[in-house]
Structure formats: C-alpha cells, structure tokens
C-alpha positions as CSV (number, residue, x, y, z in Angstrom):
1,M,104.6,74.8,167.6
2,K,103.3,72.0,165.5
3,V,104.8,71.6,162.1
4,L,102.8,69.7,159.4
5,K,104.8,67.7,156.9
6,K,103.9,66.4,153.5
7,C,106.3,64.3,151.6
8,G,109.0,65.4,154.0
9,I,108.6,69.1,153.1
10,P,107.3,71.5,155.7
11,V,104.2,73.4,154.8
12,M,105.7,76.7,155.7
13,A,108.7,75.9,153.4
14,I,106.3,75.2,150.5
15,G,104.6,78.5,151.1
16,G,108.0,80.3,151.1
17,L,109.1,78.6,147.9
18,L,105.8,79.5,146.2
19,F,106.2,83.2,147.2
20,V,109.7,83.3,145.8
21,S,108.6,81.6,142.7
22,I,105.8,84.0,142.1
23,F,108.0,87.0,142.9
24,M,110.7,85.8,140.4
25,S,108.1,85.1,137.8
26,G,106.7,88.6,138.2
27,C,110.2,90.2,138.0
28,K,111.1,88.1,134.9
29,G,107.8,89.1,133.2
30,G,108.4,92.8,134.0
31,E,112.0,92.5,132.8
32,Q,110.9,91.1,129.5
33,Q,108.3,93.8,129.0
34,Q,110.9,96.5,129.7
35,S,113.6,94.9,127.5
36,V,111.7,95.6,124.3
37,P,110.9,99.3,124.3
38,E,108.9,101.0,121.6
39,Y,110.5,103.6,119.3
40,A,109.3,105.4,116.2
41,V,110.6,104.0,113.0
42,M,110.4,105.2,109.4
43,E,110.7,103.2,106.2
44,L,112.7,105.0,103.5
45,K,110.9,105.7,100.2
46,P,112.3,107.7,97.2
47,T,110.8,111.1,96.8
48,Q,111.1,114.0,94.4
49,V,113.3,116.8,95.8
50,T,114.6,120.1,94.3
51,V,117.7,121.5,96.0
52,N,119.7,124.5,95.2
53,N,123.4,124.4,94.6
54,I,124.9,127.6,95.8
55,F,128.1,129.3,94.6
56,P,129.7,132.7,95.5
57,A,129.6,135.0,92.6
58,T,130.9,138.3,91.3
59,V,129.0,140.7,89.0
60,K,130.5,142.6,86.1
61,G,129.2,144.6,83.2
62,A,128.9,142.9,79.9
63,Q,131.5,145.4,78.9
64,D,133.8,147.0,81.4
65,I,136.0,149.3,79.3
66,E,139.0,151.0,80.8
67,I,139.2,154.5,79.4
68,R,142.9,155.6,78.9
69,S,144.6,158.6,77.2
70,N,146.3,157.9,73.9
71,V,148.2,161.2,74.1
72,S,150.2,163.0,76.8
73,G,149.0,166.2,78.4
74,F,147.1,167.9,81.2
75,I,143.4,167.4,81.6
76,V,141.7,170.7,81.0
77,K,138.1,169.5,81.3
78,V,136.1,166.7,82.8
79,C,132.9,166.4,80.9
80,V,131.1,163.8,83.0
81,D,130.8,162.7,86.6
82,E,130.8,159.4,88.3
83,G,127.6,157.4,87.7
84,Y,126.7,159.3,84.6
85,K,125.0,157.4,81.7
86,V,126.9,158.1,78.5
87,K,126.4,157.3,74.8
88,K,128.9,156.0,72.4
89,G,131.2,158.8,71.1
90,Q,130.3,161.2,74.0
91,V,133.3,163.3,75.2
92,L,134.4,162.3,78.7
93,F,137.7,164.3,79.1
94,E,139.5,167.0,77.2
95,I,143.3,167.0,77.3
96,D,145.2,170.2,76.5
97,H,145.0,170.2,72.7
98,S,146.9,173.4,71.9
99,I,150.1,171.5,71.0
100,Y,148.2,168.9,68.9
101,E,146.2,171.6,67.2
102,A,149.4,173.4,66.3
103,D,150.9,170.1,64.9
104,Y,147.8,169.6,62.9
105,N,147.9,173.1,61.4
106,N,151.6,172.7,60.6
107,A,151.0,169.3,58.9
108,K,148.2,170.8,56.9
109,A,150.5,173.6,55.7
110,N,153.2,171.2,54.8
111,L,150.8,169.2,52.8
112,G,149.9,172.3,50.9
113,V,153.6,173.0,50.1
114,A,154.1,169.4,49.0
115,K,151.1,169.6,46.7
116,A,152.3,172.8,45.1
117,Q,155.7,171.3,44.5
118,L,154.1,168.3,43.0
119,E,152.2,170.5,40.5
120,T,155.4,172.3,39.6
121,A,157.2,168.9,39.1
122,K,154.4,167.7,36.8
123,L,154.7,170.8,34.6
124,T,158.5,170.5,34.5
125,S,158.3,166.8,33.6
126,A,155.8,167.4,30.9
127,N,158.0,170.2,29.4
128,K,161.1,168.0,29.5
129,N,159.3,165.3,27.7
130,V,158.4,167.7,24.9
131,L,161.9,169.0,24.6
132,Y,163.3,165.4,24.6
133,S,160.9,164.4,21.8
134,K,162.3,167.3,19.7
135,G,165.9,166.3,20.5
136,I,166.6,169.5,22.3
137,I,167.6,167.9,25.7
138,S,169.2,164.7,26.6
139,E,167.5,161.7,28.1
140,Y,169.4,162.4,31.3
141,E,167.6,165.7,31.8
142,K,164.3,164.2,31.0
143,Q,164.9,161.4,33.6
144,L,165.9,164.0,36.2
145,A,162.6,165.7,35.8
146,E,160.6,162.5,36.0
147,N,162.6,161.5,39.2
148,E,161.7,164.9,40.7
149,L,158.1,164.3,39.9
150,E,158.1,160.9,41.7
151,S,159.9,162.5,44.7
152,C,157.2,165.2,44.9
153,K,154.5,162.5,44.8
154,A,156.2,160.7,47.7
155,A,156.5,164.0,49.6
156,V,152.7,164.6,49.2
157,A,152.0,161.1,50.5
158,Q,154.2,161.6,53.5
159,A,152.6,165.0,54.2
160,E,149.2,163.4,54.0
161,A,150.3,160.7,56.5
162,N,151.7,163.4,58.8
163,L,148.4,165.3,58.6
164,R,146.4,162.1,59.4
165,S,148.7,161.4,62.4
166,A,148.3,165.0,63.6
167,K,144.6,164.8,63.2
168,T,144.4,161.6,65.1
169,N,146.4,163.0,68.0
170,L,144.2,166.1,68.0
171,D,141.1,163.8,68.1
172,Y,142.7,161.8,70.9
173,S,142.9,164.9,73.0
174,Y,139.2,164.6,73.3
175,V,138.7,161.3,75.2
176,V,135.3,159.8,74.1
177,S,133.3,156.8,75.3
178,P,133.7,153.7,73.0
179,S,130.2,152.5,73.9
180,D,127.0,153.2,75.8
181,G,127.3,152.7,79.5
182,V,127.8,154.1,83.0
183,V,130.8,156.0,84.2
184,G,132.8,154.5,87.1
185,S,135.1,156.3,89.5
186,I,137.2,159.2,88.2
187,P,140.6,159.3,89.9
188,F,141.9,162.2,87.6
189,R,140.6,165.7,87.6
190,I,141.4,169.0,85.9
191,G,145.2,169.7,86.0
192,S,146.2,166.0,86.2
193,L,149.0,165.0,83.8
194,V,148.1,161.8,81.9
195,S,149.8,159.8,79.2
196,P,149.5,156.5,77.4
197,T,151.8,154.9,80.0
198,T,149.6,156.0,82.9
199,T,148.8,152.8,84.9
200,T,145.5,153.8,86.3
201,P,142.7,154.3,83.8
202,L,140.9,157.7,83.6
203,T,137.7,155.8,84.4
204,I,135.8,152.7,83.5
205,V,132.6,152.7,81.3
206,S,130.4,149.7,82.0
207,K,127.8,148.5,79.7
208,I,125.1,147.3,82.1
209,D,122.0,146.5,80.0
210,E,123.2,143.0,80.5
211,M,125.4,141.8,83.4
212,Y,127.8,138.9,83.6
213,V,127.9,137.0,86.8
214,Y,131.0,134.9,87.3
215,F,131.3,131.8,89.6
216,S,133.3,128.6,89.9
217,M,132.3,125.0,90.0
218,N,134.5,122.2,91.2
219,E,135.4,119.1,89.1
220,K,132.9,116.8,90.8
221,E,130.0,119.3,90.4
222,V,130.9,119.8,86.7
223,L,130.8,116.1,86.1
224,N,127.5,115.8,88.0
225,F,125.7,118.5,86.0
226,S,127.2,117.3,82.7
227,R,125.8,113.8,83.2
228,K,122.3,115.0,84.1
229,G,121.4,115.5,80.5
230,G,122.8,112.2,79.3
231,D,124.9,113.7,76.5
232,N,127.6,115.4,78.7
233,N,126.5,118.8,77.3
234,L,126.6,120.9,80.5
235,L,125.4,124.2,79.0
236,K,122.5,122.6,77.0
237,H,120.9,121.1,80.1
238,M,121.8,123.8,82.7
239,P,118.6,125.3,84.2
240,E,117.9,128.9,84.7
241,V,119.7,130.3,87.7
242,E,118.9,132.8,90.4
243,L,121.0,135.5,92.0
244,K,120.8,136.3,95.7
245,L,122.1,139.8,96.3
246,A,124.2,141.1,99.2
247,D,121.1,142.3,101.1
248,G,119.6,138.8,101.2
249,T,117.0,139.4,98.5
250,F,116.7,137.6,95.2
251,Y,117.3,139.5,91.9
252,P,113.9,139.7,90.1
253,Y,115.2,138.3,86.8
254,K,116.6,134.8,86.2
255,G,119.8,134.2,84.4
256,K,121.3,131.7,82.0
257,V,124.7,130.1,82.2
258,E,126.4,130.8,78.8
259,T,130.0,129.8,79.1
260,I,132.3,127.4,81.0
261,S,136.1,127.4,80.8
262,G,137.5,124.6,78.8
263,V,140.3,123.9,81.3
264,L,140.1,123.3,85.0
265,D,142.2,125.6,87.1
266,A,145.3,123.6,88.1
267,N,145.5,125.3,91.6
268,T,141.8,125.1,92.6
269,G,140.5,122.3,90.4
270,A,137.6,124.5,89.5
271,A,136.0,125.6,86.2
272,N,135.0,129.2,85.7
273,M,131.4,129.8,84.7
274,R,129.6,132.8,83.5
275,A,125.8,133.5,83.7
276,V,124.1,136.5,82.0
277,F,121.3,138.5,83.5
278,K,119.1,141.2,82.0
279,N,119.5,144.5,83.9
280,P,116.7,146.8,82.6
281,E,116.3,148.7,85.9
282,R,120.1,149.1,86.3
283,L,119.9,147.5,89.7
284,L,123.1,145.5,89.2
285,R,126.5,147.3,89.0
286,S,130.0,146.1,88.2
287,G,131.6,144.9,91.4
288,N,128.4,143.6,93.1
289,T,128.7,140.3,94.9
290,G,126.1,137.6,95.6
291,L,125.3,134.0,95.4
292,I,124.3,131.9,92.4
293,Y,121.5,129.4,93.0
294,I,121.3,126.5,90.6
295,P,118.3,124.2,91.1
296,E,118.8,120.4,90.8
297,S,115.8,118.0,90.8
298,S,115.8,114.3,91.6
299,D,113.0,111.8,91.4
300,S,114.6,109.1,93.6
301,T,116.0,111.0,96.6
302,L,116.1,109.6,100.1
303,V,115.3,112.3,102.7
304,I,115.6,111.7,106.5
305,P,115.1,113.9,109.5
306,Q,118.3,115.4,111.0
307,S,117.0,114.2,114.4
308,A,117.4,110.6,113.2
309,T,121.2,111.0,112.9
310,F,124.1,111.2,115.3
311,E,127.7,112.1,114.8
312,L,130.8,110.2,115.9
313,Q,134.3,111.4,115.0
314,D,132.9,113.8,112.4
315,K,130.9,111.0,110.7
316,K,127.2,110.8,110.5
317,F,125.3,107.6,111.5
318,V,121.7,106.4,111.7
319,C,120.2,103.5,113.7
320,L,119.3,100.9,111.0
321,L,116.7,98.3,112.0
322,N,117.1,94.7,110.6
323,D,114.4,92.1,110.1
324,S,114.7,91.0,113.7
325,N,114.2,94.6,114.9
326,I,117.8,94.8,116.1
327,V,119.4,98.2,115.9
328,K,122.7,98.5,114.0
329,S,124.7,101.7,113.5
330,Q,125.0,102.6,109.9
331,E,127.3,105.3,108.5
332,I,125.8,107.6,105.9
333,H,126.8,110.4,103.6
334,V,124.6,113.4,103.0
335,N,124.4,116.2,100.5
336,D,126.1,119.4,101.7
337,L,122.9,121.3,101.0
338,S,120.4,121.3,103.9
339,D,117.2,123.1,104.9
340,G,118.2,122.7,108.6
341,L,115.6,120.0,109.3
342,T,116.3,117.2,106.9
343,Y,119.3,115.5,105.1
344,I,119.5,114.2,101.6
345,V,121.2,110.9,101.8
346,T,123.8,110.2,99.0
347,E,125.3,107.0,100.4
348,G,124.7,104.4,103.1
349,L,121.0,103.8,102.7
350,K,118.6,102.4,100.1
351,P,114.8,102.4,99.6
352,G,113.0,100.0,102.0
353,D,115.5,100.4,104.8
354,R,114.0,101.1,108.2
355,I,115.7,103.6,110.5
356,V,114.8,104.7,114.1
357,I,113.8,108.4,114.3
358,E,113.2,108.6,118.1
359,G,115.7,108.5,120.9
360,V,118.7,108.3,118.5
361,G,122.0,108.9,120.1
362,I,120.4,109.0,123.6
363,S,118.5,105.8,124.5
364,V,118.7,103.8,121.4
365,K,122.0,101.9,121.3
366,D,123.7,99.6,118.8
367,G,122.6,95.9,119.2
368,M,119.5,96.9,121.0
369,K,116.1,95.2,120.2
370,I,113.1,97.5,119.9
371,K,109.5,97.3,119.0
372,P,108.9,99.6,116.0
373,I,106.0,101.9,115.9
374,T,104.9,104.7,113.6
375,K,105.7,108.3,114.1
376,E,102.0,109.0,114.7
377,E,101.8,106.2,117.3
378,A,104.8,107.7,119.1
379,E,103.3,111.2,119.1
380,A,100.0,109.8,120.5
381,K,101.9,107.9,123.2
382,L,103.8,111.0,124.2
383,K,100.6,113.1,124.2
384,A,98.8,110.5,126.4
385,A,101.7,110.4,128.9
386,T,101.8,114.2,129.0
387,T,98.1,114.4,129.7
388,K,98.3,111.8,132.5
389,N,101.1,113.7,134.2
390,E,99.1,116.9,134.0
391,N,96.1,115.2,135.7
C-alpha cells in the first residue's frame, strides 16, 4: 500500500488526529452544556402576612361559685337539678331546720324575758331615785338599782344577739344561690349529712353570660407582643382573639384579652392570660377546652415555599445563590406557625436574596453552578418535556 507523506506526517495519521480532535471538542462542548443546569430561582421580597399564634385554653364562668353549707345537718330537699338556670336568692337545698327553728324560738323567748326584766329594772331604778332624793334610802341602795338596770340592758343586748345568730342559722338551713347562673353537678342528695367542714361543695353555680378563657404565653411571646405597640403596653395593643372549640369549629363571637399576670411562673416561665367572651347562647360552659387564636400581622415578612428547604441534623437550610450563580447552603430559622406549604423566615435570609426552589436536597448541591430561571419557565420546560414524552 502506498503511503502519502506531507511534512513527514502520514495522511492517514492526520485524518485520525482530526477525528480525535473533533470528537474531544464535541465531548467538551457537551460537557460544558451539561455542567450548567437550569433550575427555578426566586428572589425574596417582603410581603404582608397575618399569622395566628395558637395557645391551649381552658374555659371558666365569669363566676364559678362553690355552694357550701354553713350549718350541719341532713339534706331534706334538693330544690334544683344539674344544669338548671337559677336566680340570685333562689333556694337550692334545704337542710333539716327543725333544730335551728327550735333554737330561734328559744332565743326569741329569752329576748322577751330579758326585755320584761329590763322594764322592771327601769321602774325599780326610777323608784329608788325618788326615795334617795327624799333621803329615805341610802346611795348604796340607789346604786344597786342602777346597776341592776344596766345588767338588764346588757342581758337584752345579749338576747338580741342570740336571736340574730339563731335566725342566721335558721336562714342558712335554706341554701340559696348567691348569683344568677347555671347549676353544676350535685354530689349530695336527700339524706346526705353535710356541714361547714365538708370538703366537696354541694354544687357550683356558674355565671355564664360572660366566660373567661385562660391561657399562657411564654416570656418571648410576651415581649414580642408588648413591643408591637411601641409603648410596651401589651393589653392596649392586643387584638381581638378567636376561640376554636373542641369539635374544630370556631366560636361565633370574638373575645378580648383583659388581664395578664404581673409575675412569670418560676417553673414554666409563662404568664397567665385571661380573655373574656360574651356567651348569649350559653354555648360555652365551665370546663370547656379549646385553642385561643391571636392574629399577628407583619408588613415585612419573608415567605418561602417549604419545598425550597431541606433539613440536616434537625436544622433547616436553603440553597442560596450568589452573584456568580454558585449555590451555597444557608441555615435559616422559621416561625413555628405554618400553613403546611410555606415557611415564614425569621433569621438567615434578607430581602433581595435569591434561593433555588427546584431540585433542592436532590440534585442541587452546595458549590454547584446553575443557570437561574423563573418558576414559570421551569413549569413550561417541564410541561414541554412531558408533552414530548407522551408523543
């Protein structure tokens, strides 16, 4: 076979080198194209967001009054039943009052005797004064009569006090409601022996036209809400709150936070709060539980998709893009409140930052260079690829 030479290099060798050169050039170009993949990126901008701070709560009546017996005896009549609406002064229980009625009648009779003795002492004293003025009796006898008069006056006062005490005990044998409200459970029935030392109350009367809802707020949350108004007056700037009931529905009336404990609990580091709710339909009852929702608005909040984050050792990260489009992992802190789709960023990012929102934690890695595209461009690209595969 004849081999042509040019400049000492075989023609076939030149062809082979040319092929290799073209092949390597093509591979290098393809490698460069694949080394800068396209991923959707978003630039962070402040937005207005309203989130709800949620706190477990317990419902109590504006007045939950324990009804107890002030006298000892057997219950002879229960005048109400559980759940009854009662008025102030209405009789709830009757305790055997025969003994107290007898004591009252006895005290009343003793008062009558004491008054009669007082009248006699008055007449005697007046008579002794006349006799003394005429020199018939000595001053000693006159003074004895006056002392007897004073003693009878004291006896009348004591008899009146005993009568009042007996009347009070007789009245106490009729246990009445101290206010309007609703009767709670009744653990004692007819025949039960009760006394002022009985530990368990006869019942509880709850005033439920207004209901108190109690919840706690930790120190950080108290400081946050206090500073919102600019003058550290938490109650002044606290918005209206909502109550989510145990069945998942929201109570139809909004409430107002009225009080906050002046001292944080040393064990929990929390402040006790109280909100008041109107209860015209008597839907709320003492002992109900629920969740208090306190809205909090912000005009400069950074919100990112949850899909744009990944977790590592219980910490959250995003893929932050620098000016050279190089990816760098950035740790962030987010608000505990979430709608399940987005996060509210509290630390780690600032307005104007660019983060990758596609392929995070899967194909996008730290130190990787990408070509940023918009979310819409990424969706269009995916749609085109899907259509091509279907065809």
